Every structure is written in structure tokens, then in C-alpha cells.
TIKE-506570 format. One line per field, with one value per residue (C-alpha): residue in one letter; residue number from 1; chain; y, x, z. Coordinates in Angstrom, 2 decimals, decimal comma, padded with zeros to 5 digits. Example, Ala and Ser with C-alpha at 12.3 -4.5 7.8 and 13.67 -1.06 7.14 Angstrom:
resn	(A  S)
resi	(1  2)
chain	(A  A)
Y	(-004,50  -001,06)
X	(012,30  013,67)
Z	(007,80  007,14)
// end
This chain:
resn	(X  X  X  X  X  X  X  X  X  X  X  X  X  X  X  X  X  X  X  X  X  X  X  X  X  X  X  X  X  X  X  X  X  X  X  X  X  X  X  X  X  X  X  X  X  X  X  X  X  X  X  X  X  X  X  X  X  X  X  X  X  X  X  X  X  X  X  X  X  X  X  X  X  X  X  X  X  X  X  X  X  X  X  X  X  X  X  X  X  X  X  X  X  X  X  X  X  X  X  X  X  X  X  X  X  X  X  X  X  X  X  X  X  X  X  X  X  X  X  X  X  X  X  X  X  X  X  X  X  X  X  X  X  X  X  X  X  X  X  X  X  X  X  X  X  X  X  X  X  X  X  X  X  X  X  X  X  X  X  X  X  X  X  X  X  X  X  X  X  X  X  X  X  X  X  X  X  X  X  X  X  X  X  X  X  X  X  X  X  X  X  X  X  X  X  X  X  X  X  X  X  X  X  X  X  X  X  X  X  X  X  X  X  X  X  X  X  X  X  X  X  X  X  X  X  X  X  X  X  X  X  X  X  X  X  X  X  X  X  X  X  X  X  X  X  X  X  X  X  X  X  X  X  X  X  X  X  X  X  X  X  X  X  X  X  X  X  X  X  X  X  X  X  X  X  X  X  X  X  X  X  X  X  X  X  X  X  X  X  X  X  X  X  X  X  X  X  X  X  X  X  X  X  X  X  X  X  X  X  X  X  X  X  X  X  X  X  X  X  X  X  X  X  X  X  X  X  X  X  X  X  X  X  X  X  X  X  X  X  X  X  X  X  X  X  X  X  X  X  X  X  X  X  X  X  X  X  X  X  X  X  X  X  X  X  X  X  X  X  X  X  X  X  X  X  X  X  X  X  X  X  X  X  X  X  X  X  X  X  X  X  X  X  X  X  X  X  X  X  X  X  X  X  X  X  X  X  X  X  X  X  X  X  X  X  X  X  X  X  X  X  X  X  X  X  X  X  X  X  X  X  X  X  X  X  X  X  X  X  X  X  X  X  X  X  X  X  X  X  X  X  X  X  X  X  X  X  X  X  X  X  X  X  X  X  X  X  X  X  X  X  X  X  X  X  X  X  X  X  X  X  X  X  X  X  X  X  X  X  X  X  X  X  X  X  X  X  X  X  X  X  X  X  X  X  X  X  X  X  X  X  X  X  X  X  X  X  X  X  X  X  X  X  X  X  X  X  X  X  X  X  X  X  X  X  X  X  X  X  X  X  X  X  X  X  X  X  X  X  X  X  X  X  X  X  X  X  X  X  X  X  X)
resi	(1  2  3  4  5  6  7  8  9  10  11  12  13  14  15  16  17  18  19  20  21  22  23  24  25  26  27  28  29  30  31  32  33  34  35  36  37  38  39  40  41  42  43  44  45  46  47  48  49  50  51  52  53  54  55  56  57  58  59  60  61  62  63  64  65  66  67  68  69  70  71  72  73  74  75  76  77  78  79  80  81  82  83  84  85  86  87  88  89  90  91  92  93  94  95  96  97  98  99  100  101  102  103  104  105  106  107  108  109  110  111  112  113  114  115  116  117  118  119  120  121  122  123  124  125  126  127  128  129  130  131  132  133  134  135  136  137  138  139  140  141  142  143  144  145  146  147  148  149  150  151  152  153  154  155  156  157  158  159  160  161  162  163  164  165  166  167  168  169  170  171  172  173  174  175  176  177  178  179  180  181  182  183  184  185  186  187  188  189  190  191  192  193  194  195  196  197  198  199  200  201  202  203  204  205  206  207  208  209  210  211  212  213  214  215  216  217  218  219  220  221  222  223  224  225  226  227  228  229  230  231  232  233  234  235  236  237  238  239  240  241  242  243  244  245  246  247  248  249  250  251  252  253  254  255  256  257  258  259  260  261  262  263  264  265  266  267  268  269  270  271  272  273  274  275  276  277  278  279  280  281  282  283  284  285  286  287  288  289  290  291  292  293  294  295  296  297  298  299  300  301  302  303  304  305  306  307  308  309  310  311  312  313  314  315  316  317  318  319  320  321  322  323  324  325  326  327  328  329  330  331  332  333  334  335  336  337  338  339  340  341  342  343  344  345  346  347  348  349  350  351  352  353  354  355  356  357  358  359  360  361  362  363  364  365  366  367  368  369  370  371  372  373  374  375  376  377  378  379  380  381  382  383  384  385  386  387  388  389  390  391  392  393  394  395  396  397  398  399  400  401  402  403  404  405  406  407  408  409  410  411  412  413  414  415  416  417  418  419  420  421  422  423  424  425  426  427  428  429  430  431  432  433  434  435  436  437  438  439  440  441  442  443  444  445  446  447  448  449  450  451  452  453  454  455  456  457  458  459  460  461  462  463  464  465  466  467  468  469  470  471  472  473  474  475  476  477  478  479  480  481  482  483  484  485  486  487  488  489  490  491  492  493  494  495  496  497  498  499  500  501  502  503  504  505  506  507  508  509  510  511  512  513  514  515  516  517  518  519  520  521  522  523  524  525  526  527  528  529  530  531  532  533  534  535  536  537  538  539  540  541  542  543  544  545  546  547  548  549  550  551  552  553  554  555  556  557  558  559  560  561  562)
chain	(A  A  A  A  A  A  A  A  A  A  A  A  A  A  A  A  A  A  A  A  A  A  A  A  A  A  A  A  A  A  A  A  A  A  A  A  A  A  A  A  A  A  A  A  A  A  A  A  A  A  A  A  A  A  A  A  A  A  A  A  A  A  A  A  A  A  A  A  A  A  A  A  A  A  A  A  A  A  A  A  A  A  A  A  A  A  A  A  A  A  A  A  A  A  A  A  A  A  A  A  A  A  A  A  A  A  A  A  A  A  A  A  A  A  A  A  A  A  A  A  A  A  A  A  A  A  A  A  A  A  A  A  A  A  A  A  A  A  A  A  A  A  A  A  A  A  A  A  A  A  A  A  A  A  A  A  A  A  A  A  A  A  A  A  A  A  A  A  A  A  A  A  A  A  A  A  A  A  A  A  A  A  A  A  A  A  A  A  A  A  A  A  A  A  A  A  A  A  A  A  A  A  A  A  A  A  A  A  A  A  A  A  A  A  A  A  A  A  A  A  A  A  A  A  A  A  A  A  A  A  A  A  A  A  A  A  A  A  A  A  A  A  A  A  A  A  A  A  A  A  A  A  A  A  A  A  A  A  A  A  A  A  A  A  A  A  A  A  A  A  A  A  A  A  A  A  A  A  A  A  A  A  A  A  A  A  A  A  A  A  A  A  A  A  A  A  A  A  A  A  A  A  A  A  A  A  A  A  A  A  A  A  A  A  A  A  A  A  A  A  A  A  A  A  A  A  A  A  A  A  A  A  A  A  A  A  A  A  A  A  A  A  A  A  A  A  A  A  A  A  A  A  A  A  A  A  A  A  A  A  A  A  A  A  A  A  A  A  A  A  A  A  A  A  A  A  A  A  A  A  A  A  A  A  A  A  A  A  A  A  A  A  A  A  A  A  A  A  A  A  A  A  A  A  A  A  A  A  A  A  A  A  A  A  A  A  A  A  A  A  A  A  A  A  A  A  A  A  A  A  A  A  A  A  A  A  A  A  A  A  A  A  A  A  A  A  A  A  A  A  A  A  A  A  A  A  A  A  A  A  A  A  A  A  A  A  A  A  A  A  A  A  A  A  A  A  A  A  A  A  A  A  A  A  A  A  A  A  A  A  A  A  A  A  A  A  A  A  A  A  A  A  A  A  A  A  A  A  A  A  A  A  A  A  A  A  A  A  A  A  A  A  A  A  A  A  A  A  A  A  A  A  A  A  A  A  A  A  A  A  A  A  A  A  A  A  A  A  A  A  A  A  A  A  A  A  A  A  A  A  A  A)
Y	(-010,56  -011,78  -009,44  -009,67  -007,45  -005,41  -005,12  -006,70  -008,09  -009,25  -013,45  -013,23  -016,26  -018,06  -015,44  -012,63  -015,10  -016,16  -012,69  -011,68  -014,47  -013,12  -010,04  -010,89  -009,45  -012,44  -016,22  -017,26  -020,69  -022,50  -025,23  -027,88  -029,74  -032,85  -031,02  -031,17  -027,59  -025,88  -023,30  -021,50  -017,52  -017,35  -016,43  -019,00  -021,30  -019,62  -020,27  -023,95  -025,95  -028,28  -025,82  -026,61  -027,01  -030,73  -031,39  -032,73  -030,28  -032,69  -033,59  -030,30  -027,54  -027,37  -029,54  -026,80  -025,56  -028,75  -029,12  -025,69  -026,65  -029,24  -027,15  -024,30  -027,06  -028,32  -024,49  -023,99  -027,44  -026,06  -025,63  -028,96  -030,74  -028,62  -028,51  -025,11  -022,04  -020,87  -018,40  -015,17  -016,51  -015,27  -018,59  -019,22  -017,85  -020,10  -019,50  -021,83  -021,81  -022,08  -022,75  -020,27  -018,09  -017,49  -017,12  -016,31  -017,64  -016,15  -018,38  -016,98  -019,19  -019,60  -021,24  -024,97  -025,40  -024,06  -022,18  -019,17  -019,01  -016,02  -016,38  -013,23  -012,67  -012,44  -013,08  -009,37  -008,64  -011,73  -010,70  -007,48  -008,70  -010,95  -008,94  -006,32  -008,55  -009,35  -005,95  -005,69  -008,89  -007,34  -003,69  -005,41  -007,47  -004,66  -002,37  -005,87  -006,49  -002,08  -002,41  -005,49  -004,39  -000,72  -002,23  -002,85  -000,74  -004,06  -005,38  -009,10  -009,01  -006,75  -009,89  -012,51  -010,50  -010,22  -013,70  -014,88  -012,82  -013,42  -017,00  -017,12  -014,84  -014,11  -017,91  -021,23  -020,16  -016,54  -015,67  -011,93  -011,98  -008,77  -006,53  -008,96  -008,16  -008,82  -011,39  -013,01  -012,89  -012,57  -014,76  -015,15  -018,27  -019,03  -021,63  -021,50  -022,31  -022,85  -020,48  -018,00  -019,15  -017,07  -017,42  -016,17  -017,63  -017,43  -017,60  -015,56  -013,95  -013,87  -017,95  -016,68  -014,90  -011,46  -011,64  -009,33  -006,69  -007,01  -006,32  -003,10  -002,04  -002,64  -003,18  -007,10  -010,00  -011,23  -014,30  -016,44  -015,45  -017,15  -021,55  -022,83  -026,11  -023,96  -022,30  -022,70  -025,16  -022,46  -020,77  -024,14  -024,51  -027,05  -027,79  -027,07  -030,06  -030,99  -029,28  -025,17  -023,95  -019,94  -018,14  -014,10  -011,78  -008,09  -005,52  -004,75  -000,01  001,45  004,92  006,11  002,22  -001,21  -003,10  -006,28  -008,26  -010,59  -014,04  -015,73  -019,40  -021,62  -025,02  -026,75  -027,93  -024,07  -021,60  -019,50  -016,18  -014,06  -010,29  -009,03  -011,08  -010,09  -006,22  -006,96  -008,30  -005,50  -003,47  -005,62  -005,46  -001,50  -001,49  -004,09  -002,28  000,84  -000,74  -002,66  000,64  002,10  -000,67  -000,90  002,83  002,81  -000,10  001,55  005,14  003,52  001,51  005,23  006,65  004,12  004,52  007,75  008,01  005,97  009,57  011,28  009,04  010,08  007,83  005,54  007,02  005,10  005,74  007,43  008,21  007,47  009,93  008,20  009,75  009,10  010,85  010,82  011,61  011,74  013,76  015,83  013,90  009,99  008,60  010,05  009,13  012,13  016,08  019,55  018,19  016,41  015,34  013,94  012,96  013,68  012,09  014,52  013,66  011,65  009,43  012,65  015,27  016,36  015,31  017,47  017,05  018,71  019,63  021,57  022,36  023,61  026,24  023,14  019,94  017,12  016,02  019,18  020,24  016,74  017,97  021,14  018,68  016,38  018,96  020,67  017,24  016,71  020,27  019,93  016,21  018,39  020,99  018,58  019,29  023,05  021,40  023,85  026,83  027,03  030,40  029,61  026,48  028,37  031,34  028,40  027,02  030,00  031,27  027,55  027,48  031,68  030,11  027,62  027,53  027,25  029,59  028,34  029,41  026,99  027,09  024,57  024,15  022,87  021,15  020,14  017,25  016,31  013,97  014,74  012,24  012,04  014,92  015,64  019,42  020,80  023,83  025,11  027,62  028,15  029,88  031,08  027,61  026,79  026,97  023,50  022,11  020,74  018,40  017,83  015,26  016,87  017,13  020,96  021,93  025,12  026,67  027,18  030,87  030,55  032,74  033,63  034,38  031,81  030,32  030,69  034,13  036,97  037,62  037,97  035,89  036,55  033,82  033,26  030,14  028,92  026,04  023,93  020,46  017,35  015,50  011,51  011,05  014,65  014,95  017,89  017,64  019,46  020,05  021,70  023,25  021,02  019,63  023,05  024,10  020,63  021,56  019,17  018,81  018,01  020,60  019,50  023,40  024,06  024,06  021,93  024,70  025,24  025,05  021,72  020,33  021,32  019,51  016,32  016,99  017,51  014,03  012,36  013,39  010,18  008,66  007,31  009,65  006,85  006,77  010,43  010,47  007,86  009,55  012,92  011,38  009,38  012,51  014,42  011,75  011,47  015,27  015,18  012,23  011,78  015,85  017,52  018,71  020,13  017,73  016,71  015,87  015,83  014,51  013,54  014,02  012,71  011,42  008,22  007,08  005,10  002,05  001,75  000,77  -001,17  000,29  -000,50  -001,46  -001,92  000,60  004,32  005,44  004,04  006,14  006,25  006,53  008,15)
X	(-040,72  -036,96  -034,60  -031,15  -028,91  -032,52  -032,66  -036,22  -035,74  -038,42  -038,00  -040,78  -039,64  -037,39  -036,27  -036,12  -034,93  -032,03  -031,19  -030,92  -028,39  -026,11  -026,18  -025,66  -022,64  -022,75  -022,35  -025,85  -027,31  -030,71  -031,22  -034,59  -036,76  -034,38  -030,99  -029,93  -028,70  -030,69  -028,89  -025,90  -023,79  -020,51  -019,61  -020,82  -019,20  -016,03  -016,32  -017,34  -016,31  -018,36  -022,05  -023,47  -026,88  -027,79  -025,55  -026,40  -025,67  -023,71  -021,11  -020,46  -020,83  -019,75  -021,59  -022,76  -024,44  -025,65  -027,53  -029,05  -030,43  -032,75  -033,47  -034,89  -037,04  -038,80  -039,05  -040,71  -043,18  -046,84  -048,79  -050,20  -047,05  -045,25  -045,92  -047,14  -048,07  -044,44  -046,42  -044,50  -041,68  -038,14  -035,87  -032,70  -029,88  -026,49  -022,68  -019,51  -016,01  -015,54  -012,05  -010,00  -012,67  -015,86  -019,43  -022,68  -025,69  -028,87  -032,43  -035,12  -038,12  -038,04  -040,79  -042,38  -040,15  -036,69  -034,77  -032,42  -029,17  -027,33  -023,44  -022,29  -018,11  -018,32  -014,70  -014,04  -016,53  -015,92  -012,56  -013,30  -015,99  -013,36  -010,80  -013,15  -014,49  -010,71  -009,50  -012,56  -011,58  -008,04  -009,30  -010,98  -007,92  -005,43  -008,04  -008,61  -004,98  -004,05  -006,50  -004,95  -001,33  -002,11  -004,10  -000,71  002,68  004,06  006,51  006,74  002,36  003,18  005,68  002,88  000,28  002,49  003,09  -000,51  -001,92  -000,23  000,22  -003,55  -004,44  -001,27  000,92  000,91  003,99  004,99  008,01  009,15  012,91  013,67  016,93  019,83  020,50  023,62  024,51  021,63  018,31  015,29  012,45  008,73  007,65  003,62  001,67  -001,38  -003,57  -001,63  000,36  002,87  006,68  009,20  013,26  016,60  018,72  022,95  022,37  023,64  020,92  022,97  021,82  018,24  018,55  017,39  017,10  020,10  019,02  015,25  016,67  018,68  015,75  016,36  013,56  012,96  014,07  011,12  009,63  010,39  013,82  014,24  014,28  011,85  014,04  017,58  015,91  018,16  016,69  016,51  013,97  011,03  009,45  008,00  004,63  005,31  005,19  006,15  008,79  007,96  007,16  006,85  008,82  008,51  011,39  009,97  011,11  009,15  009,52  010,00  010,37  013,68  015,59  013,65  011,93  013,14  011,75  008,98  009,03  006,07  006,13  003,98  003,84  004,62  000,32  000,01  000,10  003,16  002,88  001,43  003,08  -000,22  000,42  003,74  002,60  000,00  002,37  004,54  001,68  000,71  004,27  004,42  001,35  003,11  006,28  005,41  003,76  006,63  008,71  006,56  006,53  010,18  010,57  008,62  010,51  013,40  011,91  010,10  013,18  015,42  012,54  012,49  016,52  016,19  013,45  015,27  017,33  013,99  012,07  011,95  014,30  013,03  013,90  014,81  016,83  020,99  022,91  020,48  017,82  014,03  013,49  010,40  008,87  005,64  004,97  002,12  002,35  -000,45  -001,78  -002,74  -000,78  002,62  005,42  007,58  006,31  008,06  007,64  010,88  012,67  016,31  018,33  021,99  024,30  027,47  031,16  031,74  029,70  030,21  028,71  025,36  022,96  021,41  017,99  016,01  012,36  011,00  008,40  009,29  006,92  004,42  003,82  004,47  007,83  008,64  008,82  010,39  013,25  014,07  013,66  016,71  018,31  018,45  018,67  021,79  023,57  022,13  024,03  027,07  026,68  026,67  029,83  028,62  025,77  026,09  026,12  022,38  023,08  025,90  024,21  021,08  022,78  025,18  021,85  020,16  022,92  022,76  018,94  019,69  022,25  019,86  017,28  014,99  012,20  010,62  011,25  011,28  010,64  012,34  013,46  016,81  017,47  020,97  020,47  022,67  022,55  023,65  023,11  019,49  018,61  018,41  019,60  018,02  019,04  016,32  016,38  013,62  013,60  010,46  008,44  005,73  007,44  008,67  006,16  007,33  005,17  006,22  005,74  002,46  001,18  001,79  002,69  005,72  006,18  009,73  010,78  012,49  012,10  013,95  013,79  012,85  014,97  015,95  013,78  016,46  019,95  020,14  018,79  018,34  017,85  017,08  017,49  016,95  017,45  015,45  016,24  014,11  013,48  013,02  009,75  009,12  008,85  009,49  007,72  008,58  006,15  004,72  001,73  000,32  -001,39  -002,24  -003,97  -005,83  -009,17  -011,65  -014,25  -017,88  -018,48  -015,04  -013,93  -012,80  -008,46  -007,45  -005,31  -002,41  -004,38  -006,40  -002,39  -001,61  -004,34  -003,69  000,03  -000,67  -002,62  001,09  002,84  005,15  004,50  007,63  008,52  007,15  003,41  003,32  003,84  001,05  -000,95  -001,39  -001,30  -003,98  -005,98  -005,10  -006,52  -009,76  -010,31  -009,47  -011,68  -011,06  -010,49  -007,76  -004,61  -000,89  001,93  002,09  005,61  006,74  009,53  009,29  012,88  012,04  014,64  013,99  012,40  014,38  013,51  009,85  007,60  004,27  000,94  -000,55  -004,13  -003,25  -004,97  -003,00  -000,20  003,58  006,07  009,96  013,11  016,10)
Z	(-049,49  -048,07  -046,54  -045,98  -043,13  -042,76  -046,57  -048,21  -051,28  -053,52  -054,96  -057,70  -059,89  -061,65  -064,24  -061,32  -059,39  -061,66  -062,63  -059,24  -058,52  -061,30  -059,81  -056,23  -054,93  -052,11  -052,70  -053,31  -053,55  -054,13  -052,63  -052,65  -050,19  -050,62  -050,25  -053,85  -055,73  -057,38  -058,75  -057,37  -058,58  -059,94  -056,00  -054,83  -056,84  -056,62  -053,07  -052,75  -056,25  -055,83  -055,20  -058,87  -060,15  -059,15  -056,45  -052,94  -050,56  -047,86  -050,62  -052,05  -049,10  -045,39  -042,78  -040,83  -044,20  -045,00  -041,70  -041,54  -044,56  -042,91  -039,77  -042,59  -044,59  -041,46  -040,94  -044,49  -044,35  -044,70  -040,95  -041,37  -041,39  -038,36  -034,51  -033,69  -035,84  -037,71  -040,25  -040,78  -038,53  -040,50  -040,86  -038,41  -039,58  -039,18  -039,38  -039,58  -041,56  -044,99  -045,40  -043,69  -043,35  -041,35  -043,25  -042,08  -044,07  -044,30  -045,27  -047,14  -048,62  -052,41  -054,44  -054,25  -050,73  -051,92  -049,23  -050,64  -049,13  -049,18  -047,46  -045,94  -045,22  -041,19  -040,93  -040,27  -037,97  -035,71  -035,49  -034,14  -031,90  -030,62  -029,70  -028,77  -026,34  -025,33  -024,73  -022,19  -020,56  -019,87  -019,10  -016,56  -015,50  -015,35  -012,99  -010,75  -011,21  -010,19  -007,41  -005,76  -006,29  -004,61  -001,36  000,36  000,70  001,93  -000,14  000,07  -000,10  -003,52  -004,80  -003,74  -005,51  -008,78  -009,34  -008,39  -010,75  -013,65  -012,75  -012,97  -016,13  -018,07  -017,55  -016,42  -014,22  -013,51  -011,80  -010,09  -009,63  -007,33  -007,73  -006,43  -002,71  -001,02  -003,67  -004,10  -006,13  -004,06  -006,66  -005,89  -007,42  -008,48  -010,47  -011,39  -008,86  -006,55  -003,29  -003,86  -003,05  -002,05  -001,87  -001,98  -004,51  -005,18  -008,91  -012,40  -013,89  -017,22  -016,92  -018,53  -021,64  -020,93  -017,52  -016,87  -018,84  -017,81  -014,17  -015,75  -017,27  -021,00  -023,24  -023,37  -026,07  -027,76  -026,67  -029,94  -029,10  -025,85  -025,62  -022,96  -022,81  -021,59  -018,66  -015,64  -012,82  -009,75  -012,11  -012,33  -008,99  -007,66  -009,02  -012,40  -014,89  -018,44  -020,74  -021,36  -024,59  -024,40  -022,58  -021,63  -019,66  -019,23  -016,60  -014,01  -014,18  -010,83  -010,14  -011,50  -011,14  -012,05  -009,47  -011,03  -013,72  -014,76  -015,90  -017,47  -018,20  -020,82  -021,36  -024,88  -024,48  -024,67  -027,78  -027,36  -026,68  -029,49  -029,85  -028,30  -025,72  -025,43  -025,36  -022,45  -020,18  -020,60  -020,00  -016,70  -015,68  -015,67  -013,16  -011,30  -011,46  -010,27  -006,74  -006,25  -006,95  -004,34  -001,71  -002,05  -001,35  001,71  003,23  002,98  004,21  007,10  007,91  007,87  009,76  012,58  012,76  012,96  015,00  017,95  018,73  018,68  021,10  024,55  026,70  029,26  032,61  036,01  039,02  038,41  041,14  043,99  042,43  041,14  037,48  035,57  032,30  030,56  027,05  025,02  021,51  019,94  017,02  017,64  015,01  015,70  018,02  018,38  018,28  019,83  024,02  024,94  027,83  028,87  031,86  031,07  033,95  034,85  033,71  036,83  039,34  041,76  039,42  039,04  036,22  033,70  033,37  030,84  029,98  026,69  023,90  020,47  019,07  016,89  016,67  014,82  012,64  011,99  015,42  016,11  013,87  016,12  018,51  017,89  017,31  020,69  022,71  020,46  021,13  025,17  025,55  024,01  026,82  029,78  031,08  031,76  034,15  037,47  034,29  033,33  031,89  029,69  028,48  027,56  025,58  023,75  022,45  021,60  019,14  018,18  017,05  015,47  013,11  012,00  008,95  012,02  012,54  015,32  019,31  022,08  025,88  028,49  031,90  033,21  036,34  038,07  040,51  042,69  045,76  049,35  051,91  051,93  050,47  046,58  045,53  042,54  040,80  038,48  035,28  033,72  030,08  029,04  030,54  033,30  036,86  038,34  041,07  044,32  046,23  050,38  052,82  053,77  050,81  050,14  046,57  045,90  042,92  042,28  041,64  038,61  035,15  031,70  028,39  025,87  023,43  019,52  019,31  020,65  020,23  023,77  026,56  030,28  032,61  036,59  038,30  041,91  044,12  046,68  048,44  048,32  051,73  051,20  049,73  048,22  044,29  041,85  038,28  035,61  033,01  029,72  029,16  027,21  030,51  031,93  028,56  027,75  027,41  028,57  031,18  031,68  028,87  026,95  026,76  030,33  030,83  033,29  034,26  037,10  040,13  039,14  038,72  041,99  043,59  041,86  042,60  046,31  046,62  045,22  048,46  049,14  046,15  044,34  041,10  039,02  040,44  040,27  036,38  036,16  038,55  036,55  032,90  034,15  035,22  032,12  030,02  031,73  031,75  027,92  027,12  023,28  022,63  020,50  023,02  022,13  023,20  026,75  028,66  032,24  034,46  037,71  040,17  043,37  046,56  047,40  050,81  053,02  055,18  055,03  058,01  057,37  058,24  061,80  060,41  056,57  055,51  056,24  054,87  056,02  058,04  056,52  058,43  057,73)
// end
């Protein structure tokens, strides 16, 4: 009993085998133990013209089949003539080319040591298996490439990853040409196994056929239309060796506009790009283009954000017109730099005029609140000439917010600051905001009695201003409710509160404005630990001390003279 592809075939005798060979649709050759063809059916004779009865296998069939016959004969010998036990074992099959096709040969034992070879054309199956293996490999590469390309939104890293992946898998040399920038082409080169090189080239893209079109997003030219011998020098990186035999130029499609072009080069020692490889290169380019486009958009938006952020970030305060100013800000979100709290100091129109200090709190937090914060700050800066009329400033600001599309409101406190001699005179107006606090030289803390309605919620507002005077060494503190409403402490749920803030401020008597801000911020941070909180902002206005006397014993607080 023999089998072909799992189907049993009975070989009973010469007559039966003769009829079987004639009827078989497959090429069949019977050879004896000495390698002489005993029989060959019509299919075998048509496939191998020399295969006929009496011919030697070595001269009439491919070498791989002749060698396989010798191995099969060795397996068919009686047990006494073989090493080990092989009874009942199937003879090993063989495979190899016959002309332009590939065949699989399955042996079975015949009579008197003969071996019957059934040949089956396996070209289609092998091609299908090879195609499946190739597609699996390509799919794995695309998955890996997607992971690598999407791992970073840094444009330079994304370009480097694109050319490195392409050079290692698709070609001998890979080049990415980005859209022109200021008349020059950003170019990244990679030779397989070498580092990526990035350059800025003043070159004409039309010097390479298909490159200008690829940069504009047009379909690629077939590889066979591009002559590798005519490549411009600026496209060939250092380290590439030998003449170029095949070139692929394809667009890197982005989000709405092309992200550049991908160029693949192969030397003459390798097979040229096949149509399927060109299609696969475009699949890779689609993923790379999407990643490059996202990285470029992120880079552009980040640059725009940084430009806009400069006007939203709290300013750095310092001494102005003989008055000490210090500010501190801590946004609610750890990853944010701006939020709903803000402060500003606007010098008066002339050096002799009062400065306008503003500290406010916009409803909400995050970027939405920061946008409204920017509008309020710009409006207040334009209203600085009205520094002595807080009511009019708040009225105009309220009207501006009511006429905008924003639905948020804000609280704030205004302070007109003017130095007269050694004193600093303050005019303070609160608009729905916590009242300012003043710490005197003896450590006492006073609450300035000013009040008013919040801004941006009602058609009309009311405000009441109050005046106070700072002697040298005294400080006025403006703050937002992010400090008093900060929850923390031993249990993590207790409010910091106004009383605790006043006690902390009392300990800051006779300290410079900057030291007061640092002290309050430090205590609030210790109270919060890592807990959540609202935006927190504060401004300290200090009357500078004059000539200092050192402490007598080096430990007690020194005195000042006026």
C-alpha cells in the first residue's frame, strides 16, 4: 500500500502498475535500485524528455531527483543491510526545480527494490506560501514602524526614524526630503547600518524626476522611469558605495498637505524594485507621512503656544518707583503654566504718577480661564491712565466682559501705589475679591475695608475704595482664595483659612516683599502636600526699609532709621 498526498494507492504487480502509470495525471517514474528507469508515463516523458525505460536517472532527470532516488534505495534495502530498524517507515520526499517550475517528488516502494516516484507540481503552492510569508513579514514591519514613528512628536526624531527604518528594511539608502523652508530643502539621509545625517540643502527638487511632484502630493512615477545614473550629487549621502541601479520616489502624505517625499535607492548589485515593493513602499510612506505631519503640526502649534503664552504668563516683579513688588503664582494643574489667577503691575504714565497693581481670579481654571485672563489683562493695561479712578476702570472692564462671548466672571482687587517720601500710599478697591491684608512693623495684621461686586456678571457694578499708608518695612498682601481655600493639613481636608494666613503674615513683619511671598507660598505648599487645589496667586507691595543697623548680638532683629 502506497500513498500520495494522504490518499492510499495499491501497487499489486506489473500489469496493475502499468495501467496505473498510464492513467495517472501526475508524472510518474519507476527506477530500479541501480538508478535505471524501468517505466515512465506520458506525463513524465513530456516533462523530462530523457526519462524513458532503460535511461539512467543521472542523465535523464534533474540532479536533485537522482540524489533523492539513491537515498530512497538505501531506505528500501532489507533490514539486514541497513543500520537500525526502518520497517514500515515512509520514504522521504524530495523537491526541486524542473525547468522553470518547482516539483515535489513522493517515493513509494515497488517490487524487487524498485522505487516509484510521483511528481506533483508545487510551484503555485510554494509561491502562495512565499507570498504569505512575505505579507506576514511586511505586516510585522508596518506594525513595528507605526510604533516607532508614533513614539515621539519631535519632528527631527520622526524624520530620523523614517529614514532609518526605510534603509534597514526597504533599500540600501533612504532619503527623506521635507517641504522647502526659506528656500532650502531639509534632508535626512540614512545608509543601511549607519547613523542618520540631516542637512539643509539649497537645491532644485526638479533635478530628480518625480521629486517636485512628490513634494506636492502627486502620484509617484514608476521606478523603471527613473535612471539611477542621473541622480544629483546632493541626494547621495556619504557612505553610499557603488552605482545606483533602482530608484523609488514617493510622496509622504500628511494631514491635508504632503509631509515631504521618501526616496529609496538600491545598488546595481541588488534586484530592482518590483511593482509589489513599490506598492509596499507607498504603504510605509503613508504611515511615515502621517507621523511626520502630526509631528510638524505639533511643532508649529507648540511654537504658536509659546508665543501666545508669553503674554499670559505672570510677569516677574521688582522694585518700581521706589516701591518693592513681588508676586507668586501656582496653577491648579501640575502640567499647566497658566490658569485663571493673574497679577500685573502697570507703571503710571509718568514717573511721578501712581502705579496700578491688579490681582484677579477668573471663574474656572486651565486654558479656557487663561484666555479670558489675557483679555482682562490687556484691557486693564489700556485703562492704566485712569489709575486714580478705580470705579471707572471696573465699570469699563465689566462692560467689555459682558459684550464678549465668554460666560465667565472674575473677581479682582486694584491698588494704586505711590511713594511719598519714605511712605507708600495705597488706594485699594476690591471687586468681589478677598480684602487685602497689611502687616505692620509690630506684627499686627490689618484687613483693608474695601468691597465691590464681581466683574462680568451684572450690567452694573458697585465698588468702594479704601486708603492706607505703609511705613518703611511694612507690606500689603493681595491674594486669591486659592490660598484660603486650600485643603490639607494632617487629615488632608482642613481649609488653610484666613486666620492661618494672617498668622503666617504676622511672622513676616519687617521682611522684604519677595521674602513675604516666598514664606506664604512655602507654608501653603506644606499644608497641601500633594493634594489638589485651585489656582493660587499673590502680590506683596512693600515700603522699602532705609539704612539698616546690624543686630547687636548677631541674633536679634536689627533696626532701621528713616
